[in-house]
C-alpha positions in Angstrom: 7.5 -23.4 11.0 11.1 -24.6 11.7 13.0 -25.5 8.6 15.1 -28.5 8.7 18.5 -27.7 7.7 20.3 -30.8 5.5 24.0 -31.0 5.7 26.2 -31.7 2.7 27.1 -35.1 3.8 23.5 -35.9 4.2 22.6 -34.8 0.6 26.0 -36.8 -0.3 24.4 -40.2 1.5 20.9 -39.2 -0.3 22.6 -38.9 -3.5 24.2 -42.2 -3.0 21.3 -44.1 -1.7 19.4 -43.1 -4.6 21.8 -44.1 -7.2 21.9 -47.7 -5.0 18.3 -48.0 -5.5 18.6 -47.3 -9.4 21.2 -50.4 -9.0 19.5 -53.1 -6.9 16.3 -52.4 -8.6 17.5 -53.4 -11.9 19.7 -56.3 -10.7 16.8 -57.4 -8.5 15.4 -58.1 -11.7 18.0 -59.5 -13.6 19.2 -61.5 -10.8 16.8 -64.6 -10.7 17.4 -64.7 -14.3 21.2 -64.8 -14.3 20.8 -67.5 -11.2 18.4 -70.0 -13.5 21.0 -69.2 -16.7 24.0 -70.0 -14.4 22.3 -73.6 -13.7 21.8 -74.2 -17.6 25.5 -73.5 -17.9 26.6 -75.6 -15.3 24.4 -78.7 -16.5 25.9 -77.8 -20.1 29.6 -78.1 -19.4 29.0 -81.0 -17.0 27.8 -83.1 -20.2 31.6 -82.8 -21.0 31.8 -84.3 -24.7 29.3 -84.3 -27.5 29.3 -85.5 -31.1 28.6 -82.8 -33.8 27.2 -83.7 -37.0 27.7 -82.0 -40.0 25.4 -83.3 -42.4 24.0 -81.5 -45.1 23.7 -80.8 -49.0 27.5 -80.2 -49.1 27.9 -84.0 -48.1 27.1 -84.4 -51.9 29.4 -81.4 -53.3 32.6 -82.6 -51.9 33.0 -79.1 -50.3 32.2 -77.3 -47.3 30.5 -74.3 -49.2 28.7 -76.1 -51.9 27.4 -74.3 -55.0 23.8 -72.1 -53.5 21.9 -73.1 -56.4 23.0 -77.2 -56.5 19.5 -79.1 -57.3 18.1 -80.7 -53.6 18.2 -83.6 -55.7 21.7 -84.6 -55.0 20.5 -85.4 -51.8 19.8 -88.8 -51.9 21.5 -91.1 -48.8 20.5 -94.6 -49.7 20.8 -96.4 -46.3 20.6 -93.5 -43.5 20.5 -94.5 -40.2 20.3 -92.1 -37.6 20.4 -94.8 -34.6 24.0 -96.0 -35.9 24.9 -92.2 -35.3 23.3 -92.2 -31.3 25.3 -95.3 -30.9 28.4 -94.5 -32.0 27.9 -91.3 -29.8 27.3 -93.7 -27.0 30.0 -95.9 -27.8 32.4 -93.0 -26.9 30.4 -91.8 -23.8 29.1 -88.8 -25.4 26.3 -87.1 -23.7 24.6 -85.3 -26.9 24.5 -84.6 -30.2 24.2 -81.3 -32.4 22.9 -81.8 -35.9 23.5 -79.2 -39.0 19.7 -78.2 -40.0 20.9 -75.6 -42.5 24.3 -74.6 -43.3 25.6 -71.9 -45.1 24.0 -72.9 -48.6 20.7 -72.6 -47.2 19.2 -76.1 -47.6 16.9 -77.4 -45.0 17.2 -81.1 -43.7 13.6 -80.5 -42.1 9.9 -80.3 -43.3 10.0 -76.7 -43.4 7.5 -74.6 -44.7 9.4 -71.7 -45.3 11.3 -72.6 -48.5 11.1 -75.4 -51.2 14.8 -75.7 -50.5 14.5 -78.9 -48.3 15.1 -82.4 -47.7 11.4 -82.6 -48.5 12.1 -81.8 -52.3 15.3 -83.9 -52.3 15.7 -87.9 -53.9 15.4 -88.5 -50.1 12.1 -87.1 -49.3 12.4 -87.5 -45.0 12.5 -85.5 -42.3 16.3 -86.2 -40.9 15.7 -83.7 -37.7 13.1 -86.0 -36.9 15.2 -89.1 -37.5 18.0 -87.7 -35.4 16.4 -86.0 -32.3 14.3 -89.4 -32.0 17.3 -91.5 -32.4 19.6 -90.0 -29.8 16.7 -89.5 -27.5 15.9 -93.1 -27.7 19.8 -93.9 -26.9 19.6 -91.8 -23.9 21.4 -89.0 -25.3 20.4 -85.3 -25.5 19.7 -83.3 -28.1 20.8 -80.0 -29.5 20.6 -78.4 -33.3 22.9 -76.2 -35.5 21.4 -73.1 -37.6 23.4 -71.0 -40.0 22.2 -67.5 -40.2 24.6 -66.8 -43.1 22.3 -68.4 -46.4 23.7 -67.9 -50.0 21.1 -69.7 -51.4 18.4 -67.2 -50.1 20.7 -64.2 -50.4 20.8 -63.8 -47.2 24.2 -62.4 -47.0 25.8 -58.7 -46.2 24.0 -55.7 -48.1 21.0 -57.8 -49.3 19.0 -58.7 -46.4 15.4 -57.8 -46.0 12.3 -58.1 -43.8 11.4 -61.0 -45.3 14.6 -62.7 -44.3 14.2 -61.5 -40.7 10.5 -63.1 -41.4 12.2 -66.8 -42.8 14.9 -67.0 -39.7 12.1 -66.5 -37.5 9.7 -69.4 -39.2 12.7 -71.6 -39.2 13.8 -71.3 -35.7 9.9 -71.6 -34.4 9.8 -74.9 -36.5 13.2 -76.2 -35.0 11.9 -75.5 -31.8 8.2 -76.6 -31.7 8.2 -79.7 -33.6 11.0 -82.2 -32.1 10.7 -81.8 -28.1 13.2 -80.4 -25.7 16.3 -78.8 -27.9 18.8 -78.6 -25.5 21.0 -75.8 -27.3 20.8 -74.1 -30.4 24.5 -73.3 -31.8 23.9 -70.7 -34.2 26.5 -69.7 -37.1 27.3 -67.5 -39.7 26.7 -64.1 -37.6 28.7 -61.3 -36.5 32.0 -63.6 -38.3 34.8 -62.0 -40.3 33.9 -64.1 -43.4 30.1 -63.4 -42.9 30.0 -59.8 -42.3 26.1 -60.2 -41.1 26.1 -57.8 -38.0 24.0 -58.4 -34.9 21.8 -55.1 -36.4 21.4 -56.9 -39.6 19.7 -59.4 -38.1 18.7 -58.3 -34.8 20.2 -60.6 -31.9 18.1 -59.5 -29.3 15.0 -60.3 -31.4 16.2 -63.9 -32.1 17.6 -64.5 -29.0 14.3 -63.4 -27.3 12.3 -65.6 -29.8 14.2 -68.5 -28.6 13.8 -68.0 -25.1 10.2 -67.4 -25.5 9.7 -70.7 -27.4 12.0 -72.7 -25.0 13.1 -71.0 -22.1 15.8 -73.7 -21.2 17.0 -73.6 -24.5 20.8 -72.3 -24.5 21.9 -70.0 -27.1 25.6 -70.6 -28.4 27.0 -68.2 -31.2 30.0 -69.4 -32.8 31.6 -65.8 -32.2 34.2 -66.7 -30.2 37.3 -64.9 -32.1 35.9 -61.3 -31.8 35.0 -61.0 -28.1 36.9 -60.9 -25.1 37.4 -64.2 -23.3 35.7 -63.0 -19.8 32.8 -61.8 -21.2 29.5 -63.2 -22.7 28.5 -61.2 -25.4 25.6 -62.4 -27.8 26.1 -66.1 -26.3 25.1 -67.9 -23.1 28.3 -70.0 -24.0 31.6 -68.8 -24.9 32.5 -70.7 -28.3 36.0 -71.8 -29.4 36.5 -73.3 -33.1 39.6 -74.5 -32.2 40.5 -75.4 -36.2 40.3 -71.9 -36.9 43.3 -70.9 -34.2 40.5 -70.2 -31.7 41.8 -71.0 -28.1 41.3 -70.2 -24.5 43.4 -68.2 -22.6 45.3 -69.9 -19.5 45.1 -66.1 -17.5 41.2 -65.4 -18.4 38.4 -66.0 -15.7 36.5 -69.1 -15.9 33.8 -69.4 -18.3 31.2 -71.7 -19.6 32.8 -72.9 -23.1 32.4 -75.1 -26.0 35.4 -76.0 -28.0 35.0 -77.9 -31.4 37.0 -79.8 -33.8 36.3 -82.4 -36.3 37.5 -86.0 -36.3 38.6 -85.8 -39.9 40.2 -83.0 -42.1 37.2 -80.9 -42.6 33.6 -80.6 -41.5 31.4 -82.3 -44.0 32.2 -86.0 -45.5 34.7 -85.8 -48.4 35.4 -89.0 -51.0 38.7 -89.6 -49.4 37.7 -90.0 -45.7 37.1 -93.7 -45.3 41.2 -93.9 -46.3 42.6 -90.7 -44.4 43.4 -91.6 -40.9 41.0 -90.0 -38.4 41.6 -88.3 -35.4 43.6 -90.7 -32.9 41.4 -91.5 -29.6 44.4 -91.0 -27.3 44.7 -87.6 -28.5 41.0 -87.0 -28.2 41.2 -88.2 -24.8 44.3 -86.5 -23.0 44.8 -83.5 -25.6 41.2 -82.3 -25.8 38.3 -84.2 -23.5 40.5 -83.9 -20.3 42.1 -80.3 -20.5 39.3 -78.9 -22.1 36.8 -80.1 -19.0 39.2 -79.1 -16.1 38.8 -75.8 -18.2 34.8 -75.7 -17.5 35.1 -76.4 -21.4 32.6 -78.8 -23.3 34.2 -80.8 -26.3 31.9 -81.3 -29.2 33.8 -83.6 -31.8 32.3 -83.8 -35.3 31.7 -86.9 -37.0 30.4 -86.7 -40.8 27.9 -88.8 -42.3 29.1 -90.3 -45.8 26.7 -89.9 -48.9 24.9 -92.9 -47.5 24.0 -91.4 -44.6 26.2 -93.6 -42.5 29.5 -92.7 -40.3 32.6 -94.4 -42.0 34.0 -97.5 -40.6 37.3 -95.8 -39.2 35.5 -93.2 -37.5 33.3 -95.5 -36.1 35.9 -97.2 -34.6 38.2 -94.4 -33.2 34.7 -93.4 -31.5 34.6 -97.1 -29.5 38.3 -96.9 -28.6 37.8 -93.2 -27.1 34.9 -94.9 -25.2 37.7 -97.4 -23.9 39.7 -94.6 -22.5 37.4 -92.1 -21.2 34.4 -91.9 -19.2 32.0 -89.1 -18.2 33.1 -88.7 -14.5 29.8 -86.5 -13.5 30.1 -82.7 -12.7 32.8 -80.4 -13.9 34.0 -77.8 -11.1 31.4 -75.3 -10.4 31.4 -72.4 -12.4 31.8 -69.0 -10.2 28.1 -66.6 -10.7 27.8 -64.8 -14.1 25.7 -62.0 -15.2 23.4 -62.2 -18.0 24.9 -62.0 -21.5 25.1 -59.0 -23.6 22.2 -59.0 -26.2 21.5 -55.4 -27.3 22.9 -53.5 -29.7 25.6 -51.0 -28.6 24.6 -47.2 -29.3 27.8 -45.8 -28.3 29.5 -47.4 -31.7 31.3 -44.5 -33.2 29.7 -41.7 -31.5 31.2 -38.4 -30.5 33.6 -39.6 -27.5 35.7 -37.2 -25.1 38.4 -37.5 -22.6 40.8 -35.8 -20.6 44.2 -35.7 -22.2 45.4 -39.2 -23.8 48.1 -40.6 -25.6 49.2 -39.1 -29.1 48.2 -42.3 -30.7 45.5 -43.6 -28.1 42.7 -41.0 -28.6 39.3 -41.2 -27.4 37.5 -42.8 -30.7 39.7 -46.4 -30.3 36.9 -46.8 -27.0 34.1 -47.1 -29.0 35.0 -48.4 -32.6 33.3 -52.2 -31.8 37.4 -53.1 -31.8 38.6 -54.7 -28.4 42.3 -55.0 -29.3 42.2 -50.8 -29.6 41.9 -48.9 -26.4 42.1 -45.4 -25.5 44.9 -44.5 -23.2 44.9 -41.8 -20.6 48.3 -39.8 -20.2 50.7 -40.5 -17.6 50.3 -36.7 -16.4 46.6 -36.9 -15.5 45.9 -37.6 -12.1 41.9 -38.3 -12.4 41.1 -39.1 -16.1 37.6 -39.3 -17.6 35.8 -40.6 -20.5 32.6 -39.5 -22.5 30.3 -40.5 -25.2 28.2 -37.6 -26.2 24.9 -38.6 -28.4 23.8 -35.4 -29.0 20.1 -36.3 -28.8 18.7 -37.9 -25.7 18.7 -41.7 -25.9 17.2 -44.1 -23.2 19.6 -46.6 -21.6 19.9 -49.1 -18.8 22.8 -50.4 -18.8 27.0 -49.5 -19.5 30.2 -52.2 -20.1 33.5 -51.1 -19.6 35.9 -53.6 -21.2 39.6 -53.6 -20.9 42.3 -55.8 -22.5 43.3 -56.2 -19.1 42.1 -55.8 -15.5 43.7 -52.3 -14.5 40.6 -49.7 -13.6 39.4 -50.8 -10.4 38.0 -48.1 -8.7 35.5 -45.4 -10.8 32.4 -43.8 -11.2 29.5 -44.2 -13.7 27.7 -40.9 -14.7 24.7 -39.8 -16.7 23.8 -36.1 -17.9 20.1 -35.5 -16.9 20.1 -31.9 -19.1 21.1 -30.0 -15.9 23.7 -32.2 -13.5 25.6 -35.1 -13.9 24.0 -38.0 -12.0 25.8 -41.2 -10.8 24.6 -44.6 -11.9 27.9 -46.1 -9.8 30.4 -45.4 -7.7 33.0 -47.7 -6.4 35.1 -50.5 -6.9 35.2 -53.4 -9.5 38.1 -55.0 -10.8 36.6 -57.2 -13.2 37.8 -57.1 -16.8 34.4 -56.9 -18.5 32.5 -54.2 -16.1 28.7 -54.7 -16.6 26.3 -52.1 -15.0 22.9 -52.7 -15.3 20.2 -50.2 -14.0 16.6 -48.9 -14.0 16.0 -47.2 -17.5 17.0 -43.4 -17.7 17.1 -40.8 -20.5 20.4 -39.0 -21.2 22.8 -37.5 -23.7 25.9 -38.3 -22.6 27.4 -40.9 -20.4 30.9 -40.8 -18.7 33.2 -42.5 -16.3 35.5 -40.6 -13.8 38.5 -43.1 -13.1 39.4 -42.8 -9.2 42.3 -45.2 -9.3 43.9 -47.9 -11.8 46.9 -50.1 -11.6 48.7 -48.7 -14.6 47.7 -45.9 -16.9 43.9 -45.9 -17.3 42.4 -47.3 -20.9 39.7 -48.4 -22.3 38.9 -50.9 -25.3 35.4 -50.3 -25.4 33.0 -48.1 -23.3 29.7 -49.7 -24.5 25.8 -48.2 -23.7 22.7 -50.3 -24.2 19.3 -50.0 -24.1 18.5 -53.7 -22.9 15.0 -55.3 -23.4 13.8 -56.4 -19.7 10.2 -58.4 -19.6 
């Protein structure tokens, strides 16, 4: 019998082929989903301009955050006319509307079976979500809904979240996505924000995201979390979001991403008693300083217009919208977006796990690359020729994605490896100059993962080294 001798060169080639097959298998399973999502993202930015409608029990309290135990009887519009809202949007050449179905104080303005704290027990007693969706569709406008995770009435807030709260969220979202026809997008708020302090683990993001996509596969999920995450990565959202009134702005130097920016036409989100007299945002400013420059950056602009206590938009806002419509027309699709990977939606397993590295700067040690803070970084010592960074789980975990986030694009050639109990195995070797480096692969079991950096433009540094076990169908 003649033994076939395998050369070291062939062993290396075989190893590379195995690693490539790991990646290609996972990538083939996500490419179709990414392509479909890219199409939806493009359609969204092509809408260009829409109406946000903050209308809920805060309207009757002269405060954006009213007493969470305020009586439902306060909610009592005398002349509510959703068709007036839709026609006002149409006059400004808007393409869609988005209504606050539940804000932070937990009052639901649809006929929900999840709680008694809803519009059916108010002085008004009619389903407003239905009136909104019917009126906007009748006027040729698309429909989106806003939903708050933070819910102070039901005590769905930090350190008090229970399985019943999760069940309520699931029931309410199911009602909203099964009773009112096609919903283009669900804009979610009060989640993973510094002021809500409800993390994506407290209320599991992947579970809720999967529910939404199961109920309506084409419904975009937009979480208003733009402040924390890097501009070039889709973390926990299908669309990057910017609340401009909170100082959130797109960087002119960042990669083009499908985005949403929002501001109110008035001085705050919900109607206040002085709104009829206080000047609204000027039409020229809305068009020249907001819609046009944002659209050029593949950003859809949503302007909030708050109905008053009668359920009507004030005359000064109506007139301003008419003037906007004279100054601006939707000229059709914006520039084509670059292909984008699916968003990160799973829990980061690497946060605060034991970390090791080659010699680093004294004040920028390894712990800074898995502290869930994108403004801090591990930074290699200049004297290290081949720096490396490692996360040690101690016990084996199953994983299928690694993401490396940098504060600026710097590392360009590297190897990603996992420990199989006996040796290091590669999941990636090559060049990737993206600031947010996303690597998906077939599920593996490992206790340690590491990055070996072959080349970087400047001293190597990592803002966040992230590891995930992503749910895949």
